[in-house]
C-alpha positions as MATLAB code, in Angstrom:
seq = 'MEDVIRNHNALIFCSAVLLAGLFVKPALQVRAAVAQSAAQKPPEAKLQLTSSSFEDDSALPANYTCAGADVSPVLAWNEPPAGTQSFALVVDDPDVPTKTVIHWLIYDLPPATRALPEGVPTKAKLPDGSRQGKNDHGKIGYSGPCPAPGAAHHYFFKLYALDYQTGLKPKATAADVEKAIKGHILAEAELIARFKH';
ca = [
    -102.259  156.411  -53.717;
    -101.286  153.803  -56.343;
     -97.614  154.355  -55.467;
     -98.362  153.636  -51.827;
    -100.203  150.405  -52.739;
     -97.368  149.387  -55.091;
     -94.778  150.066  -52.397;
     -96.888  148.210  -49.851;
     -97.198  145.174  -52.179;
     -93.468  145.243  -52.892;
     -92.777  145.356  -49.143;
     -95.042  142.339  -48.548;
     -93.351  140.416  -51.401;
     -89.853  141.174  -50.086;
     -90.867  140.145  -46.579;
     -92.272  136.858  -47.898;
     -89.048  136.151  -49.831;
     -86.946  136.924  -46.739;
     -89.102  134.700  -44.533;
     -88.977  131.852  -47.072;
     -85.192  132.179  -47.146;
     -85.056  131.943  -43.361;
     -86.935  128.616  -43.358;
     -85.748  127.008  -46.591;
     -82.005  127.612  -46.148;
     -81.720  125.932  -42.700;
     -83.822  122.999  -43.950;
     -81.460  122.547  -46.890;
     -78.443  122.846  -44.584;
     -79.889  120.186  -42.260;
     -80.586  117.895  -45.216;
     -77.041  118.380  -46.525;
     -75.573  117.691  -43.070;
     -77.599  114.473  -42.756;
     -76.478  113.330  -46.216;
     -72.840  114.128  -45.385;
     -73.103  112.252  -42.082;
     -74.550  109.199  -43.852;
     -71.763  109.321  -46.425;
     -69.103  109.453  -43.683;
     -70.531  106.476  -41.749;
     -68.106  103.565  -42.179;
     -69.638  100.480  -43.839;
     -70.280   97.510  -41.560;
     -67.519   94.923  -41.908;
     -68.452   91.783  -43.789;
     -68.595   88.571  -41.752;
     -65.530   86.477  -42.605;
     -64.783   82.863  -41.752;
     -61.156   81.700  -41.644;
     -59.156   78.679  -40.518;
     -55.569   78.166  -39.391;
     -56.017   74.501  -40.391;
     -56.383   75.185  -44.139;
     -56.559   78.021  -46.665;
     -59.801   78.893  -48.414;
     -60.368   76.751  -51.542;
     -57.386   74.524  -50.797;
     -56.884   70.867  -49.881;
     -58.130   69.844  -46.449;
     -55.352   68.077  -44.492;
     -55.999   64.354  -43.931;
     -56.223   64.881  -40.154;
     -59.697   66.390  -40.679;
     -60.931   63.509  -42.839;
     -61.647   59.785  -42.564;
     -58.062   59.215  -43.777;
     -56.798   60.675  -40.491;
     -58.073   61.513  -36.993;
     -61.364   62.786  -38.463;
     -61.543   65.778  -36.095;
     -63.032   69.179  -36.879;
     -60.628   71.921  -38.032;
     -59.967   75.230  -36.275;
     -62.422   77.928  -37.361;
     -62.497   81.629  -36.507;
     -64.559   84.653  -37.523;
     -64.662   88.390  -37.067;
     -67.196   90.661  -35.358;
     -70.771   89.920  -36.482;
     -73.468   92.546  -37.162;
     -75.140   94.298  -34.238;
     -78.102   92.314  -32.964;
     -76.513   88.891  -33.461;
     -77.995   86.519  -30.878;
     -76.410   83.232  -31.984;
     -74.456   81.476  -34.739;
     -75.118   78.333  -36.732;
     -72.540   76.417  -38.756;
     -73.314   73.952  -41.542;
     -70.687   71.917  -43.392;
     -71.776   70.120  -46.542;
     -70.556   68.438  -49.722;
     -72.673   69.250  -52.798;
     -70.510   67.099  -55.122;
     -72.125   63.775  -54.219;
     -74.231   62.855  -57.274;
     -77.357   61.782  -55.390;
     -77.643   64.536  -52.733;
     -75.817   67.229  -50.764;
     -74.146   65.401  -47.871;
     -74.185   67.090  -44.451;
     -70.946   66.693  -42.471;
     -71.585   68.987  -39.509;
     -74.433   70.916  -37.893;
     -73.735   73.097  -34.866;
     -76.216   75.762  -33.751;
     -77.118   78.160  -30.943;
     -73.464   79.068  -30.551;
     -73.378   82.031  -28.088;
     -73.119   85.492  -29.710;
     -69.731   86.176  -28.059;
     -68.179   83.126  -29.770;
     -65.485   84.021  -32.308;
     -63.802   80.643  -32.843;
     -64.116   76.873  -32.642;
     -61.052   74.857  -31.613;
     -59.728   71.804  -33.373;
     -61.567   68.653  -32.429;
     -64.891   69.977  -31.108;
     -66.306   67.083  -29.013;
     -68.900   65.017  -30.856;
     -71.536   65.506  -28.157;
     -75.115   66.619  -28.729;
     -74.858   69.447  -26.177;
     -71.673   71.399  -25.487;
     -70.663   73.215  -22.273;
     -71.281   76.681  -23.795;
     -74.931   75.764  -24.482;
     -74.514   75.182  -28.196;
     -75.985   72.048  -29.730;
     -74.974   69.710  -32.504;
     -77.167   67.977  -35.006;
     -77.056   64.630  -36.722;
     -74.953   64.516  -39.890;
     -75.597   62.300  -42.916;
     -73.267   59.617  -41.564;
     -75.738   59.144  -38.709;
     -73.339   60.681  -36.188;
     -73.533   63.679  -33.860;
     -71.154   66.565  -34.549;
     -68.394   66.643  -37.137;
     -67.778   63.780  -39.536;
     -65.006   64.553  -42.013;
     -64.802   64.016  -45.752;
     -64.649   60.443  -46.991;
     -65.514   60.559  -50.695;
     -65.248   57.700  -53.141;
     -61.939   57.647  -55.045;
     -61.884   59.996  -57.999;
     -62.296   63.724  -58.451;
     -61.910   66.091  -55.499;
     -65.045   67.063  -53.609;
     -65.702   70.563  -52.268;
     -66.663   71.032  -48.627;
     -68.502   74.220  -47.756;
     -68.159   75.562  -44.198;
     -71.070   78.020  -43.883;
     -71.422   80.280  -40.853;
     -74.660   82.179  -40.162;
     -75.096   85.090  -37.726;
     -78.701   84.929  -36.509;
     -81.005   87.475  -34.872;
     -82.254   84.904  -32.349;
     -81.468   81.570  -30.736;
     -83.098   78.737  -32.649;
     -84.061   76.791  -29.524;
     -83.662   73.576  -31.514;
     -83.070   70.449  -29.483;
     -79.810   68.514  -29.846;
     -79.584   66.015  -32.731;
     -81.570   68.230  -35.132;
     -81.521   67.389  -38.833;
     -80.294   69.616  -41.647;
     -83.926   70.298  -42.596;
     -84.660   71.404  -39.005;
     -81.708   73.797  -38.997;
     -82.500   75.164  -42.450;
     -86.085   75.883  -41.418;
     -85.008   77.464  -38.103;
     -82.524   79.906  -39.634;
     -84.717   80.980  -42.564;
     -85.643   84.652  -42.221;
     -83.261   85.146  -39.273;
     -79.889   85.459  -41.030;
     -78.142   88.798  -40.392;
     -74.919   87.808  -42.159;
     -73.196   84.741  -43.522;
     -69.656   83.684  -44.376;
     -68.229   80.756  -46.274;
     -64.989   78.808  -46.400;
     -64.307   76.041  -48.931;
     -62.008   73.020  -48.598;
     -61.219   70.312  -51.128;
     -60.437   66.650  -50.568;
     -59.955   63.495  -52.641;
     -58.592   60.015  -51.928;
];
């Protein structure tokens, strides 16, 4: 009788091990497949800002400054992250001793936009629905570098891909734009130019 009980217990144990194997193995296989799939997923491309008007961290041609026509340079960028609803662009000069000087604010650029041409009109509202703010020279749109003679200043062209449209009115200030984009930036890119008289 003891042999029968032992055999019965052994049979139950073997059945339990077999059943556990049936459930555990597929679960591990699924987990491994998910991990492999995640590893194979290509990384999302980084947002990049470029210009055919100047190279990154190089001298800005005089045409885009107060020494020339003072028009905005050509800018272009690649595909933004999924969910991008608009772009904002800020151009500033942090080398002024007293404050960071704002040279250009343009926001609510449509999500399909991938470039800005040379000489964007200095109007508060543009045909594509985008808007321009007031720079620190008291003008609407782009106002190029015009530093005091001396060391070169650095001009940062900063592009932000946003998860919404800011809805800001034309002629917004830098503080307005900064507040509107906070917490809504999906990606950002930067391009630097230098200029001195």
